[in-house]
C-alpha positions as CSV (number, residue, x, y, z in Angstrom):
1,M,59.0,-26.4,138.3
2,C,56.2,-27.5,136.0
3,G,56.4,-26.3,132.4
4,N,52.7,-26.9,131.5
5,G,51.7,-25.5,134.8
6,A,53.7,-22.4,134.1
7,R,52.0,-22.0,130.7
8,S,48.6,-22.3,132.5
9,L,49.7,-19.8,135.2
10,V,50.5,-17.3,132.5
11,R,47.2,-17.9,130.8
12,F,45.3,-17.4,134.1
13,A,47.3,-14.3,135.0
14,V,46.6,-12.7,131.6
15,A,42.8,-13.6,131.8
16,Q,42.7,-11.9,135.3
17,G,44.4,-8.8,133.9
18,K,47.5,-9.4,136.1
19,A,50.0,-9.9,133.3
20,G,50.7,-8.7,129.8
21,Q,51.7,-10.4,126.6
22,N,55.4,-10.7,127.8
23,G,56.8,-10.8,131.2
24,K,58.5,-12.8,133.9
25,F,57.6,-15.1,136.8
26,M,59.5,-16.7,139.6
27,A,59.4,-20.5,140.2
28,D,61.3,-22.8,142.6
29,D,64.2,-23.1,140.1
30,G,64.5,-19.4,139.3
31,M,63.2,-16.5,137.1
32,H,61.5,-17.4,133.9
33,E,60.4,-15.3,131.0
34,Y,57.2,-15.8,129.0
35,Q,55.7,-14.6,125.7
36,I,52.2,-15.0,124.2
37,Q,52.1,-15.2,120.4
38,A,49.1,-16.1,118.3
39,G,47.3,-17.7,121.2
40,Q,50.3,-19.9,122.0
41,I,52.1,-19.5,125.4
42,K,55.8,-19.7,125.4
43,V,57.7,-20.1,128.7
44,Q,61.5,-20.2,129.2
45,I,62.7,-23.5,130.7
46,L,65.9,-23.3,132.7
47,V,68.2,-26.3,132.2
48,N,70.3,-27.0,135.2
49,D,72.8,-29.4,133.7
50,R,73.9,-31.0,130.4
51,L,72.5,-34.2,129.0
52,H,74.3,-37.2,130.5
53,P,74.3,-40.8,129.3
54,W,72.5,-43.1,131.6
55,D,72.4,-46.7,130.4
56,I,69.8,-48.0,132.9
57,P,67.4,-49.7,132.3
58,R,68.7,-50.0,128.7
59,A,71.5,-48.6,126.6
60,G,71.2,-45.3,124.9
61,C,69.3,-43.5,127.7
62,G,70.0,-39.9,128.8
63,F,69.5,-37.9,132.0
64,I,68.9,-34.1,132.3
65,D,67.5,-31.7,134.9
66,T,65.2,-29.1,133.4
67,G,63.9,-27.8,136.7
68,V,62.9,-31.4,137.4
69,P,65.1,-34.5,136.9
70,H,64.2,-36.4,133.7
71,L,65.4,-39.8,132.5
72,I,64.9,-40.2,128.7
73,I,64.5,-43.8,127.3
74,P,64.5,-44.3,123.6
75,V,62.0,-47.0,122.5
76,D,60.7,-48.3,119.2
77,T,57.0,-47.8,120.0
78,P,56.2,-45.7,123.1
79,A,52.5,-46.4,122.8
80,T,52.9,-50.1,123.5
81,E,55.5,-49.9,126.3
82,D,54.4,-50.6,129.9
83,L,55.5,-47.3,131.5
84,D,54.4,-47.7,135.1
85,P,56.9,-50.5,136.1
86,V,59.8,-48.6,134.5
87,G,58.8,-45.3,136.2
88,Q,58.5,-47.0,139.6
89,A,61.8,-48.9,139.2
90,M,63.7,-45.8,138.3
91,N,62.2,-44.0,141.4
92,D,63.3,-46.8,143.6
93,H,66.8,-46.8,142.0
94,S,69.7,-45.7,144.2
95,G,70.8,-43.3,141.4
96,H,67.7,-41.3,142.0
97,P,67.3,-40.7,145.7
98,R,64.7,-38.0,145.2
99,G,63.0,-39.7,142.3
100,T,63.0,-38.9,138.6
101,N,60.5,-38.4,135.9
102,V,60.7,-41.1,133.2
103,N,60.2,-40.3,129.5
104,L,59.8,-42.8,126.7
105,V,60.5,-41.4,123.3
106,G,60.3,-42.9,119.8
107,R,59.8,-41.9,116.2
108,S,56.7,-42.6,114.3
109,A,55.5,-41.8,110.8
110,T,53.8,-38.7,112.2
111,G,56.8,-37.4,114.3
112,I,58.3,-37.8,117.7
113,M,56.0,-39.5,120.3
114,V,56.6,-39.1,124.1
115,R,55.1,-40.6,127.2
116,T,56.0,-39.4,130.7
117,W,55.7,-41.0,134.1
118,E,55.9,-38.2,136.7
119,R,57.6,-38.8,140.1
120,G,55.2,-36.4,141.9
121,V,52.0,-38.3,140.9
122,K,53.7,-41.7,140.4
123,V,51.7,-42.4,137.2
124,E,51.8,-41.4,133.5
125,T,50.5,-37.9,132.7
126,L,49.0,-36.6,129.5
127,A,51.9,-34.3,128.8
128,C,54.9,-32.8,130.6
129,G,56.5,-29.5,129.7
130,T,59.9,-29.9,131.5
131,G,59.9,-33.5,130.1
132,A,59.3,-32.1,126.6
133,T,62.3,-29.9,127.0
134,A,64.5,-32.7,128.3
135,V,63.3,-35.0,125.4
136,A,63.9,-32.2,122.8
137,I,67.5,-31.7,124.1
138,Y,68.0,-35.5,123.9
139,V,66.6,-35.8,120.3
140,N,68.6,-32.8,119.2
141,E,71.9,-34.0,120.7
142,V,71.6,-37.7,120.2
143,W,69.4,-38.1,117.1
144,G,70.4,-34.8,115.4
145,V,66.8,-33.4,115.1
146,D,66.8,-29.7,114.3
147,W,65.1,-26.9,116.3
148,P,62.3,-26.2,116.8
149,I,61.2,-29.7,117.8
150,Q,57.6,-30.9,117.8
151,L,56.6,-33.5,120.3
152,T,53.3,-35.5,120.5
153,Y,51.9,-36.6,123.8
154,K,48.5,-38.2,124.5
155,G,47.4,-34.8,125.7
156,G,48.4,-32.9,122.6
157,E,51.3,-31.2,120.8
158,L,54.2,-29.3,122.4
159,E,57.0,-27.4,120.7
160,V,60.5,-26.8,122.2
161,D,62.9,-24.3,120.6
162,L,66.4,-23.0,121.3
163,H,67.2,-19.3,121.0
164,G,70.7,-18.4,121.9
165,N,71.2,-20.4,125.1
166,Q,67.5,-20.3,126.1
167,Y,65.0,-23.1,125.8
168,W,61.4,-22.2,125.1
169,L,58.4,-24.4,125.6
170,K,55.4,-23.5,123.5
171,G,51.8,-24.8,123.4
172,P,48.2,-23.9,124.0
173,A,46.6,-23.3,127.4
174,E,42.8,-23.2,127.5
175,L,40.5,-22.0,130.2
176,V,38.2,-25.1,130.8
177,F,35.9,-23.8,133.5
178,E,35.2,-21.1,136.0
179,G,33.6,-21.3,139.4
180,Q,33.1,-19.5,142.7
181,V,33.7,-20.8,146.2
182,A,32.1,-19.3,149.2
183,L,34.4,-19.4,152.2
184,S,33.2,-18.9,155.8
185,Q,34.9,-18.7,159.1
186,R,33.7,-21.2,161.6
187,S,33.7,-20.6,165.3
188,S,35.8,-23.0,167.4
189,N,33.4,-23.0,170.4
């Protein structure tokens, strides 16, 4: 499951006339709902487990599966942390045999800052939707931040909200280019 990828999928499906303003889609982790409101795309994120304490590599960390496993590490200044060694170390850790995404989270004068190292690409990404949901659950349960929760990534702003027992990820999804590809079938002679 990819939260931002799901928002992009919805944006594309609507642009192609294949989806309406509200609907559902299937992902590896189950059925998700979506809504489009004022140009913002909201997708339901399924949470597979409760937030668990995880005191590695430092005290106060949390672990949660939001369709993808996420380790949340509170830090004073996420922007200055060296994220790559921490992400790689956690993916080589015996506690994460299939790897885990690693999220650094901290407070600043402008809000909650997040950086995410993703296991699938093995580097930091500009934003992570399932990570935003995991971080939002963490800051709500551990820091007492009220819903909806605004998060700032290098790639922009995301919002996570809780309605009943459903978590919703909201943010923009913009069409950045269009193209055409000509495919031909080659003979194997």
